[in-house]
C-alpha positions as CSV (number, residue, x, y, z in Angstrom):
1,M,32.4,-8.2,5.7
2,E,31.4,-8.5,2.1
3,K,27.7,-8.2,0.9
4,A,26.5,-11.5,-0.5
5,D,26.8,-11.7,-4.1
6,L,24.2,-13.9,-5.2
7,K,24.2,-14.8,-8.9
8,I,20.8,-13.9,-10.7
9,V,20.3,-16.6,-13.2
10,R,17.1,-15.5,-14.7
11,D,15.1,-12.1,-14.7
12,Y,11.6,-13.1,-14.2
13,W,9.6,-15.4,-11.8
14,D,7.0,-16.2,-14.8
15,E,8.1,-14.5,-17.9
16,D,5.1,-15.5,-19.9
17,L,3.0,-13.7,-17.6
18,E,5.0,-10.9,-16.6
19,C,6.3,-10.1,-20.1
20,I,2.6,-10.6,-21.7
21,S,1.7,-8.2,-24.2
22,P,-1.1,-5.6,-23.2
23,E,-3.3,-7.0,-25.6
24,Q,-3.1,-10.5,-24.2
25,I,-3.2,-9.1,-20.5
26,L,-6.6,-7.5,-21.4
27,E,-7.8,-10.6,-22.9
28,V,-6.8,-13.0,-19.9
29,R,-8.1,-10.1,-17.0
30,T,-11.4,-10.0,-19.1
31,L,-12.0,-13.7,-19.2
32,K,-11.1,-14.4,-15.6
33,M,-13.3,-11.5,-14.7
34,Q,-16.4,-12.9,-16.3
35,K,-15.6,-16.2,-14.8
36,H,-15.0,-14.7,-11.2
37,L,-18.1,-12.4,-11.0
38,R,-20.2,-15.8,-12.5
39,Y,-18.8,-17.6,-9.3
40,A,-19.4,-15.2,-6.7
41,Y,-22.9,-14.4,-7.9
42,Q,-23.4,-18.2,-7.7
43,N,-21.9,-18.9,-4.7
44,S,-22.0,-15.7,-2.3
45,P,-25.1,-14.8,-0.7
46,F,-23.6,-11.1,-0.3
47,Y,-22.5,-10.6,-3.7
48,K,-25.8,-12.1,-5.3
49,K,-27.8,-9.5,-3.1
50,V,-25.5,-6.4,-4.1
51,F,-25.6,-7.6,-7.9
52,D,-29.4,-8.1,-8.0
53,K,-29.9,-4.6,-6.0
54,A,-27.9,-3.1,-8.8
55,G,-29.7,-4.8,-11.3
56,L,-26.8,-6.3,-12.6
57,R,-26.4,-9.6,-14.1
58,P,-22.6,-11.4,-14.4
59,E,-23.3,-12.2,-17.8
60,E,-24.0,-8.7,-18.7
61,I,-20.3,-7.7,-17.7
62,K,-18.6,-8.2,-21.1
63,S,-15.5,-6.2,-20.8
64,L,-13.5,-4.3,-18.3
65,E,-15.1,-0.9,-19.3
66,D,-18.6,-2.7,-18.2
67,Y,-16.9,-4.2,-15.1
68,S,-15.5,-0.5,-14.1
69,R,-18.8,1.3,-15.0
70,H,-21.3,-1.1,-13.4
71,V,-19.9,-3.6,-10.8
72,P,-20.2,-2.0,-7.3
73,F,-17.5,-1.2,-5.0
74,L,-16.8,-2.9,-1.7
75,R,-15.9,-1.0,1.2
76,H,-14.2,-2.2,4.6
77,K,-17.3,-1.2,6.4
78,Q,-19.5,-3.5,4.8
79,L,-17.2,-6.4,5.4
80,I,-17.1,-5.5,9.1
81,E,-20.9,-4.8,9.2
82,N,-21.9,-7.9,7.3
83,Q,-19.8,-10.3,9.3
84,N,-20.7,-8.8,12.9
85,A,-24.5,-9.0,11.6
86,R,-24.1,-12.8,10.6
87,P,-20.7,-13.8,12.3
88,P,-18.6,-15.5,12.0
89,F,-18.1,-15.0,7.9
90,G,-21.4,-13.0,7.1
91,D,-22.7,-13.8,3.6
92,F,-19.1,-14.0,2.1
93,L,-18.5,-17.3,2.5
94,C,-18.2,-19.4,-0.6
95,V,-16.7,-22.8,0.2
96,D,-17.6,-25.4,3.1
97,I,-15.6,-25.1,5.9
98,K,-13.9,-28.4,5.8
99,N,-12.2,-26.5,2.9
100,I,-10.9,-24.0,4.5
101,R,-7.2,-24.1,5.4
102,R,-6.3,-20.9,7.2
103,I,-8.0,-18.0,9.0
104,Y,-6.7,-14.3,9.2
105,C,-8.3,-11.7,11.6
106,S,-7.9,-8.0,11.6
107,P,-9.5,-5.4,14.1
108,G,-13.1,-4.8,13.5
109,P,-13.0,-7.8,13.8
110,L,-12.8,-9.0,10.2
111,M,-12.6,-12.7,9.4
112,M,-10.5,-13.7,6.3
113,P,-10.9,-17.5,5.5
114,F,-8.7,-19.1,2.6
115,S,-9.1,-22.1,1.0
116,K,-5.8,-24.4,-0.2
117,S,-6.2,-22.8,-3.6
118,D,-6.4,-19.3,-2.3
119,M,-3.2,-20.0,-0.3
120,D,-1.7,-21.5,-3.0
121,A,-2.3,-18.7,-5.4
122,Y,-1.6,-15.8,-2.8
123,I,1.9,-17.3,-2.1
124,N,2.8,-17.5,-5.7
125,V,1.7,-13.8,-6.2
126,T,4.0,-12.8,-3.0
127,A,6.9,-15.2,-4.4
128,N,6.4,-13.1,-8.0
129,G,6.4,-9.6,-5.9
130,L,9.6,-10.7,-4.1
131,Y,11.4,-11.9,-7.0
132,I,10.4,-8.7,-9.0
133,C,12.1,-6.8,-5.8
134,G,15.3,-8.9,-6.2
135,A,14.9,-11.6,-3.8
136,R,16.6,-14.9,-4.8
137,R,17.4,-18.3,-4.0
138,G,20.4,-18.4,-1.3
139,D,19.3,-15.5,0.4
140,I,18.9,-15.5,4.3
141,V,15.6,-13.2,5.1
142,D,14.6,-11.7,8.4
143,V,11.0,-11.1,8.1
144,T,9.9,-8.2,10.5
145,H,6.4,-8.3,10.0
146,A,3.8,-9.6,12.5
147,Y,2.9,-13.2,12.2
148,Q,0.1,-12.9,14.8
149,W,-3.5,-12.9,13.3
150,D,-2.3,-10.6,10.5
151,L,-2.1,-12.0,6.5
152,G,1.4,-10.4,6.0
153,G,3.8,-12.5,8.1
154,T,3.0,-16.0,7.0
155,M,2.5,-15.1,3.3
156,L,5.8,-13.7,3.4
157,D,7.1,-16.3,5.3
158,D,6.0,-18.6,2.4
159,G,6.7,-16.7,-0.6
160,F,10.3,-16.3,0.6
161,R,10.4,-20.0,1.0
162,R,8.9,-20.7,-2.2
163,L,11.7,-19.0,-3.7
164,G,14.2,-20.8,-2.1
165,C,15.2,-18.4,0.5
166,A,16.1,-19.3,4.4
167,V,13.8,-17.3,6.4
168,I,14.1,-16.3,10.0
169,P,10.7,-15.5,11.2
170,G,11.8,-12.3,13.4
171,G,8.7,-10.6,13.8
172,T,8.0,-7.2,15.5
173,G,10.0,-5.3,17.8
174,M,13.2,-6.3,19.5
175,S,15.5,-4.2,17.2
176,R,18.6,-5.3,19.4
177,T,17.9,-9.2,19.2
178,H,17.1,-8.5,15.4
179,I,20.7,-7.1,14.9
180,G,22.4,-9.6,16.7
181,I,21.0,-12.1,14.4
182,M,21.4,-10.1,11.6
183,K,25.1,-10.1,12.2
184,H,25.3,-13.8,13.4
185,L,23.7,-15.2,10.2
186,G,24.9,-12.8,8.0
187,V,21.4,-11.7,6.6
188,T,21.1,-10.6,3.0
189,V,17.5,-9.4,2.9
190,I,15.1,-7.3,5.5
191,F,11.4,-7.0,4.9
192,A,10.1,-4.4,7.1
193,F,8.0,-1.4,7.4
194,P,10.1,1.9,7.0
195,T,10.4,3.2,10.3
196,F,11.3,-0.1,11.5
197,A,14.2,-0.5,9.0
198,M,15.3,3.1,10.2
199,K,15.2,1.8,13.7
200,L,17.2,-0.9,13.2
201,A,19.9,1.1,11.6
202,E,19.9,3.3,14.4
203,T,19.9,0.5,17.0
204,A,22.9,-1.3,15.2
205,K,24.9,2.0,15.7
206,E,23.9,2.3,19.3
207,M,25.5,-1.4,19.6
208,G,28.4,-0.3,17.9
209,V,27.6,-2.2,14.7
210,D,27.8,-0.5,11.3
211,P,25.1,-1.4,9.4
212,R,26.7,-0.6,6.3
213,N,30.1,-2.4,6.8
214,D,29.5,-4.8,9.5
215,L,26.1,-6.7,8.1
216,K,25.6,-8.4,4.9
217,V,22.3,-6.8,3.9
218,R,22.1,-6.4,0.0
219,L,18.2,-5.8,-0.2
220,I,15.7,-4.0,2.2
221,I,12.1,-4.3,1.2
222,I,9.6,-2.1,2.4
223,K,6.0,-2.2,2.7
224,G,3.1,-0.4,4.5
225,E,3.2,3.0,6.0
226,A,2.3,4.6,3.0
227,I,3.9,8.1,4.1
228,Y,7.5,8.4,4.2
229,G,9.5,11.1,2.8
230,R,10.5,11.2,-0.9
231,N,14.1,10.8,0.4
232,D,13.7,8.1,3.1
233,K,14.3,5.5,0.7
234,E,17.8,7.0,-0.4
235,I,18.5,7.5,3.4
236,L,17.8,3.8,4.3
237,A,20.1,2.7,1.3
238,E,22.9,4.6,2.4
239,E,22.4,3.5,6.1
240,F,22.7,0.0,4.9
241,G,24.6,0.1,1.7
242,A,21.6,-1.9,0.3
243,E,19.1,-1.7,-2.6
244,V,15.7,-0.6,-1.5
245,R,12.3,-1.8,-3.1
246,E,8.8,-1.7,-2.2
247,M,5.7,-3.9,-2.3
248,Y,2.2,-2.7,-2.1
249,G,-1.0,-4.3,-0.6
250,G,-3.3,-5.0,2.3
251,A,-4.5,-7.1,4.7
252,E,-8.1,-7.8,2.7
253,A,-6.4,-7.8,-0.8
254,G,-3.1,-9.3,-0.4
255,F,-0.2,-7.9,-2.2
256,L,-0.8,-6.3,-5.5
257,A,2.4,-4.8,-6.8
258,A,6.2,-4.6,-6.4
259,E,9.2,-2.4,-7.4
260,C,11.4,-3.7,-10.0
261,A,15.6,-2.5,-10.2
262,Y,14.3,0.3,-12.3
263,G,11.7,2.1,-9.9
264,G,9.2,4.5,-11.7
265,G,6.3,2.8,-9.8
266,L,5.4,-0.6,-8.7
267,H,4.6,-3.3,-11.5
268,C,0.9,-4.3,-10.8
269,F,0.2,-8.5,-10.8
270,T,-1.6,-9.4,-13.7
271,D,-3.7,-11.9,-11.8
272,S,-5.7,-8.9,-10.4
273,I,-7.2,-5.9,-11.4
274,T,-6.2,-2.7,-10.1
275,E,-7.9,0.7,-10.9
276,I,-7.5,4.1,-10.1
277,I,-10.8,6.3,-9.1
278,D,-11.7,9.7,-8.3
279,P,-12.4,9.1,-4.4
280,I,-15.2,11.6,-4.6
281,T,-17.0,10.9,-7.7
282,G,-16.1,7.1,-7.6
283,R,-15.3,7.4,-11.6
284,A,-12.1,6.2,-13.1
285,S,-9.3,9.1,-12.9
286,A,-8.1,10.5,-16.3
287,E,-4.8,9.1,-17.3
288,G,-1.9,10.6,-15.7
289,E,-4.0,11.3,-12.6
290,G,-4.0,10.4,-9.1
291,G,-7.0,8.6,-7.1
292,E,-7.7,6.0,-5.0
293,I,-6.5,2.4,-5.4
294,V,-9.6,-0.2,-6.3
295,T,-8.6,-4.1,-6.2
296,T,-10.0,-7.4,-7.2
297,D,-8.0,-10.6,-6.9
298,L,-9.2,-13.0,-9.5
299,S,-8.2,-15.9,-7.7
300,R,-9.9,-15.8,-4.4
301,K,-12.4,-18.6,-3.7
302,A,-13.3,-18.9,-0.2
303,M,-14.1,-15.1,0.4
304,P,-14.1,-13.1,-2.9
305,I,-13.2,-9.4,-2.7
306,I,-14.3,-7.6,-5.6
307,R,-13.6,-4.2,-6.5
308,Y,-12.4,-3.2,-3.0
309,R,-11.7,0.4,-2.2
310,T,-8.4,0.6,-0.3
311,E,-8.6,4.1,0.5
312,D,-4.7,4.4,-0.4
313,F,-4.5,7.5,-2.6
314,T,-1.8,6.9,-5.2
315,E,-0.2,9.6,-7.6
316,G,-1.4,7.3,-10.4
317,F,-0.5,5.0,-13.2
318,N,3.0,5.1,-14.9
319,F,2.3,3.5,-18.3
320,E,5.6,4.0,-19.8
321,P,7.7,0.9,-21.0
322,C,10.2,-0.2,-18.3
323,P,13.5,-1.2,-19.3
324,C,12.9,-4.6,-17.1
325,G,10.8,-5.5,-19.7
326,R,7.6,-6.2,-17.8
327,T,4.9,-4.7,-19.3
328,S,2.3,-4.4,-16.6
329,P,1.5,-0.6,-15.5
330,R,3.4,0.5,-12.6
331,I,1.5,2.3,-9.6
332,K,3.6,5.4,-8.5
333,R,3.9,6.7,-5.2
334,I,1.1,6.1,-2.5
335,A,0.5,9.5,-1.2
336,G,-1.8,9.4,1.9
337,R,-5.1,7.9,2.9
338,T,-8.5,9.2,1.4
339,G,-10.5,9.8,4.5
340,D,-8.7,13.0,5.0
341,I,-8.0,13.9,1.5
342,V,-10.0,17.2,0.4
343,R,-9.8,18.7,-3.2
344,L,-9.9,22.4,-4.0
345,K,-9.1,24.3,-7.2
346,G,-8.9,21.1,-9.0
347,V,-6.0,19.6,-6.8
348,Y,-6.0,16.7,-4.1
349,L,-4.7,18.1,-0.7
350,I,-3.1,15.4,1.5
351,P,-2.7,16.1,5.0
352,D,0.7,13.8,5.4
353,V,2.0,16.2,2.3
354,V,1.5,19.0,4.8
355,K,2.7,17.1,8.0
356,Q,6.1,16.4,6.1
357,I,6.8,19.9,5.2
358,I,6.0,21.0,8.7
359,S,7.9,18.3,10.5
360,R,11.0,19.9,8.9
361,H,11.0,22.5,11.6
362,D,11.7,21.4,15.2
363,T,9.6,24.0,16.9
364,L,6.4,23.4,15.0
365,V,4.1,20.4,15.9
366,K,0.1,19.8,15.5
367,F,-1.5,21.5,12.5
368,Q,-5.1,21.6,11.3
369,I,-6.2,22.2,7.4
370,V,-9.1,24.7,6.9
371,V,-11.1,25.0,3.7
372,N,-13.9,27.7,2.9
373,R,-15.0,29.3,0.3
374,S,-15.7,33.2,-0.4
375,G,-18.0,33.9,-3.4
376,R,-16.5,31.4,-6.1
377,R,-13.1,31.6,-4.4
378,E,-11.6,28.5,-2.7
379,N,-9.6,29.6,0.4
380,L,-6.7,27.4,2.1
381,L,-5.8,28.2,5.5
382,I,-3.4,26.2,7.6
383,K,-3.0,26.7,11.4
384,V,0.1,25.4,12.9
385,E,1.1,25.1,16.5
386,S,4.4,26.4,17.6
387,Y,6.7,26.0,20.6
388,D,8.4,29.5,19.9
389,L,5.5,31.5,18.7
390,E,7.4,34.8,18.7
391,N,10.5,33.7,16.7
392,N,8.5,31.6,14.3
393,Q,7.4,34.2,12.2
394,G,9.8,34.4,9.7
395,I,9.0,30.6,8.9
396,K,5.7,31.4,7.4
397,Q,7.2,32.4,4.1
398,F,9.4,29.3,3.8
399,L,6.1,27.3,4.8
400,I,3.8,28.9,1.9
401,E,6.6,28.4,-0.6
402,D,7.0,24.6,0.1
403,L,3.6,23.8,0.4
404,R,3.1,25.4,-3.1
405,A,6.2,23.7,-4.4
406,A,4.9,20.6,-3.0
407,T,0.9,21.0,-3.9
408,R,0.6,23.6,-6.2
409,L,-1.5,25.4,-4.0
410,R,-1.2,29.0,-2.1
411,A,-2.0,28.4,1.4
412,E,-2.2,31.3,4.1
413,I,-0.5,30.1,7.3
414,D,-1.6,30.9,10.8
415,L,0.7,30.1,13.8
416,V,-0.9,29.7,16.9
417,P,0.7,28.8,20.6
418,F,1.4,25.3,21.4
419,G,-1.8,23.5,22.9
420,S,-4.2,25.8,21.9
421,M,-5.7,23.5,19.3
422,G,-6.8,20.8,21.8
423,K,-6.3,17.2,22.0
424,D,-8.8,15.8,19.8
425,V,-8.9,18.7,16.9
426,S,-9.7,17.4,13.3
427,V,-7.0,17.6,11.1
428,V,-9.1,18.9,8.2
429,I,-12.1,21.1,8.4
430,D,-13.6,21.9,5.2
431,E,-16.4,24.4,5.6
432,R,-17.4,24.4,2.0
433,I,-19.9,21.4,3.0
434,H,-21.5,23.3,5.7
């Protein structure tokens, strides 16, 4: 069966916005930011209280530099605690309940109300991101994201349909059913988490279906599961004979960025302010350095989300001009979650990077990162459980070298018997703070 050969009639969903000059982007974002801060202060008891406590008046924020320097962060914990104290929406709701059109719920619980204008803006941004990734009118799309409670499923469904795609609300699980439907309908685009996309390839083979030649999938758009192997996209592309692109976003903030055909990172959407900060100091990361992603959606009215700390750690921004012509900076690879990240010798150590290296060896399982200090020297010890302790000693040097190549840090490796760490051992122990 031949892959679908869809004619791409234009390169951009919104050329004026996607190819706007950096100077114009700055001007547009500054004006939208100022308006959004005034709106939140006037309509949200939460932001009025937070701004007043910080001694901040919205009209004092004249630039994006002022914004980054003075506007307080918002954390997931604050959202949960405020809503639990004053259910159902805490002090965040800025519109009358009769203007709410959809409410999403995530664990916590966290309630996220959307007005008609919020929904329209989010759908348009989602469609923009899917278009950047390569989805086009005429595609048949299998959305394998959850539809229940969660923001992602319906936003993707509406976004694809706004592009003119035919959407299958496949949802999660039931991989054999997905494969059967994909073959029967000639699905051309899949939206999936990376692990589920790989599961689909494995399931197809178990069913006697060659995902590369018996299916018509030409594009796979992946999202979530920030940590996946650096080569997993290439493996997935080879399995299906398809392009693999990525979108980034979260339940609280919607989609923020999408990957074009040229790669090099994910283009930030111009309707949001995306920052990268040092997760420890809270200050803006130096150009070229990694850090935690902080985002503000400038269109959301029912429940504004301002300077939200995503707890996702990225390798930084790519400011190089992109051959696609889009002018927004690109977010580099999402490397982990900040909760378990430690910094030593000026380098961020991400547990999932360690996990990827250890997982290359079948006899190695659980690990623990221990950081301590002797005098002015910072030391890194990684304990690793082994099924075959006696024969695994030779692996130590490989682990040391692979870790040094991936992190620029030299670690001492301590192989310990399988099961010796215990069930609920902490992934990171930082003895410098004691």
